[in-house]
C-alpha positions, 0 to 999 in steps of 0.5 A, spaced: 605 495 474 608 497 480 610 504 481 616 507 480 617 510 487 617 503 490 623 498 491 623 492 487 620 486 490 625 482 488 630 486 491 626 488 498 624 480 498 632 477 496 636 481 501 636 486 507 641 492 506 645 490 512 647 484 507 651 489 502 658 488 504 662 494 502 664 495 496 669 500 497 677 498 496 681 501 501 687 505 498 694 507 503 691 515 503 684 513 505 688 508 511 692 515 513 685 519 513 681 513 516 687 512 522 687 519 523 680 520 524 679 513 527 678 515 534 673 521 533 669 516 528 668 511 532 665 516 538 661 519 533 658 512 530 657 511 537 652 517 538 649 516 531 646 508 533 643 512 539 641 518 537 639 517 529 632 516 531 627 518 536 621 514 539 615 514 536 619 513 529 616 507 524 620 501 524 620 502 516 624 509 517 627 507 522 631 502 518 631 507 512 635 513 517 640 508 519 641 504 512 644 512 510 647 514 516 650 508 519 654 506 513 661 507 513 664 514 510 670 518 513 666 522 518 670 527 517 665 534 518 663 531 525 670 530 526 672 538 524 666 539 531 670 535 535 678 537 532 676 544 533 673 543 540 679 541 542 683 546 539 679 552 542 681 548 548 675 544 550 674 537 550 670 533 545 668 528 550 663 532 552 656 532 550 654 538 547 660 537 542 658 530 541 651 532 540 654 537 534 658 533 531 652 528 530 647 533 528 652 535 523 653 529 520 645 527 521 645 533 515 651 531 511 647 524 510 641 528 509 644 532 503 647 526 500 641 521 499 637 528 497 643 529 491 643 522 489 636 522 487 634 521 480 631 528 480 638 531 482 645 527 480 641 520 479 646 516 482 646 508 484 652 508 489 654 512 495 659 509 500 660 502 497 653 500 496 646 502 493 643 509 494 637 509 499 632 510 493 635 504 489 634 500 495 627 503 498 624 507 493 625 514 491 619 516 496 622 514 502 628 516 501 626 524 500 622 521 507 628 519 510 632 525 508 627 529 511 626 526 517 634 526 517 635 533 517 629 534 522 632 530 528 640 534 526 635 540 530 633 535 535 639 532 537 641 540 538 636 542 542 636 535 546 642 539 550 638 543 553 635 538 558 643 537 560 645 539 567 650 545 565 646 551 564 650 554 559 648 549 555 641 552 554 645 559 552 649 556 547 644 552 544 641 557 540 647 560 538 649 553 535 643 552 532 644 559 528 651 556 526 648 549 523 641 552 519 646 558 516 651 552 513 646 547 512 640 553 509 638 557 503 644 562 505 649 556 505 649 548 503 642 549 499 643 555 496 650 552 493 646 546 490 641 550 486 647 553 483 650 547 482 643 545 479 644 550 474 638 552 477 639 560 479 644 565 476 652 564 477 657 568 474 660 566 469 669 563 470 672 562 478 667 567 480 661 563 480 664 557 482 667 559 487 660 561 489 657 554 489 662 550 492 663 555 497 656 554 499 655 547 498 661 544 501 665 549 505 659 552 509 657 546 512 665 545 514 665 552 517 659 551 521 663 544 523 668 547 525 665 554 529 660 550 533 666 546 536 669 553 538 663 556 541 662 549 545 668 551 548 667 558 550 672 560 544 674 567 544 674 571 538 680 570 536 680 563 536 673 563 533 676 567 527 683 562 526 678 555 526 673 559 521 679 562 516 682 554 516 675 551 515 673 556 509 680 554 506 679 546 507 673 546 505 674 549 498 680 545 498 676 539 499 672 539 494 677 541 489 680 534 491 673 531 489 674 535 482 680 531 481 679 525 484 672 525 480 677 524 473 681 520 476 678 515 481 676 509 481 669 506 483 673 501 489 676 506 492 671 513 491 665 508 494 661 512 489 660 512 480 666 517 478 666 521 472 659 524 474 661 531 474 662 530 466 655 526 464 651 530 469 655 537 465 656 540 472 662 545 472 668 544 476 674 547 478 678 541 473 672 543 467 674 550 467 681 551 470 684 544 467 687 539 471 693 542 474 692 548 475 686 545 479 691 540 483 695 547 484 689 551 487 688 545 492 694 545 495 695 553 495 687 552 498 691 547 504 697 551 506 692 558 507 688 553 511 695 551 515 697 558 515 690 560 518 690 556 525 697 557 526 696 562 531 693 557 535 700 553 535 701 546 538 693 547 540 691 547 532 697 542 530 691 536 529 688 541 524 694 542 520 695 534 519 688 533 517 688 538 512 695 536 509 693 529 510 686 530 506 689 533 500 694 527 498 688 523 498 685 519 492 679 517 495 
């Protein structure tokens, strides 16, 4: 009998991953968010295609890594890097913020690959296509996630080879921001708490801890990295930090709401998984209506936090308003 860690021979021979169409049905709000982010998403996709793997990567691993990354998605987190760089007075087209954006997205994609594994959320659909472990086997999915995580820091550290001598000074700080957002005191801490693998307080305090780390920490890192690329002053960095913290919490709240109300064709993933898996969400603990109100309150906090940047912060304000209104 074939190992359960290996992909189905029938599936492997019958088709290749690039033959899988996206089954996500575009909705009005998705088009609005996608249209707003598209100038950034197109640029990010270009550099993801260039930088997702490195020399010496085995072809089989390269295929899985590309499948996990080049599969659509809003590109929210890397777009926050670029929007924050612009808000802080920088140029999002410079290579350093581009590398930061790619690094953040690689971290996000690795986290999705591991989240979907049978030992975690056990999902078989992501962005409208089969999850990596379903298509390539559990062992390869784990290793591809490991490779994406490692590659993120490779992409970032390669910035020291650029002509700008300031990049060397920036890279150390950028790496620290990314590890802080993605590591054991950030995203991974939130995942451990979300899986009920550590003690977390009951009630809103515990739920805030989970979501502040699991979701908001990486978004916070993305914004701060963009601002650092632009040589931001402390006042601007504080405004962007406050914005991203509220945006990240609001984004997770809307995700909780959509897990209850969303359709698989719009979400591109299986709805209702939180309830099936017994996950703590703002909907289960506060009720649907209060959770919706809280998402709107947090969005207002994000908009207010970035207001000191005046016109330079308007795109970030628009993004916050669009995200709270989305239905996918």
